[in-house]
C-alpha positions in Angstrom: 119.9 99.5 93.3 116.9 101.8 92.8 116.1 102.6 88.9 114.6 106.5 88.2 113.7 106.3 84.4 112.9 109.2 82.7 110.9 109.2 79.5 110.2 111.7 76.8 108.8 111.8 72.5 112.5 111.2 71.5 114.4 110.5 74.8 117.3 112.9 73.4 116.4 116.2 75.9 115.7 113.7 78.9 119.0 112.2 78.5 120.7 115.7 79.4 118.3 115.8 82.6 119.1 111.9 83.2 122.9 113.3 83.4 122.1 115.7 85.9 120.3 113.3 87.8 122.6 110.8 87.8 125.3 113.3 88.7 123.5 114.6 91.9 123.1 111.1 93.1 126.5 109.8 92.9 127.5 113.1 94.4 125.3 111.9 97.1 126.2 108.3 97.0 122.7 107.4 96.5 122.2 104.2 94.8 119.6 105.5 92.1 120.3 104.4 88.4 118.9 107.3 86.2 118.0 106.8 82.7 116.3 108.1 80.0 114.2 106.7 77.1 111.4 107.1 74.4 108.3 107.3 75.5 107.5 104.4 72.9 110.2 102.2 75.0 108.1 102.5 78.3 106.3 99.1 78.0 109.4 97.0 77.3 111.5 99.3 79.6 109.2 98.9 82.8 108.7 95.2 81.6 112.9 94.3 81.5 113.8 96.2 84.2 110.8 97.4 86.7 111.9 100.7 87.5 110.9 102.5 91.0 109.9 105.2 89.8 108.6 106.7 86.0 109.1 109.8 85.3 107.7 111.7 82.7 109.0 114.8 80.8 107.0 117.6 80.2 106.2 117.2 76.8 104.6 113.5 77.2 102.5 115.0 80.6 99.3 113.7 78.0 100.4 110.6 79.0 100.3 110.6 83.0 96.3 109.3 83.2 97.2 106.6 80.7 100.8 105.3 82.3 99.6 106.3 85.9 96.7 103.5 85.4 99.0 101.4 84.3 101.8 101.2 86.3 100.9 103.4 89.7 100.2 100.5 91.3 103.8 99.1 91.4 105.7 102.0 90.4 106.0 106.2 91.0 104.7 108.1 88.1 105.4 111.7 88.1 105.7 114.6 85.3 108.9 116.5 86.1 108.0 120.1 86.0 108.3 122.3 83.2 110.2 125.0 85.2 112.7 122.5 86.9 113.5 120.7 83.3 114.0 124.2 81.5 116.5 125.1 83.9 117.7 121.4 83.6 117.1 121.7 87.7 118.7 117.9 88.0 118.9 118.3 91.6 115.2 119.9 92.1 113.7 117.1 90.3 116.0 114.3 91.7 114.6 115.3 95.2 110.9 115.8 93.9 111.0 112.1 93.0 112.6 111.0 96.1 110.0 112.6 97.8 107.4 110.9 96.4 108.9 107.6 96.2 109.6 107.9 100.3 105.9 109.0 100.3 104.8 106.2 98.3 106.7 103.5 100.8 104.9 104.9 103.1 101.6 103.7 102.0 
C-alpha cells in the first residue's frame, strides 16, 4: 500500500481533498492510502508512516523548498495545484501525484 499524505495549515480543508482522492483510488482499485494532516505534524507523520508522497496544500506552498530539501531524496514532494484544489478535483490531483511518483521511481 502506497501512502500519499496531504499537509496544510490545520489539515481541515485537505481532509475533503484526501477523501475525494481516496474515493478515486478505491474506485480504480489502486493500492493507495490518502490522508490529510496539519503541517505541524509533518515530521512525526513522515517519520512514523514514511509516505511515498508528501502533497502540500496551496496554502502552505511556501514550505515547498524546505520540505523538498528535507524529504525530497526519499519522498515525492508536490504542491497541489490551486485550481484543482479550489475545484476539489481529487481525480486530477491523484493523477498528477501518481505521474510524479512514477517519474521519480524511474530515476
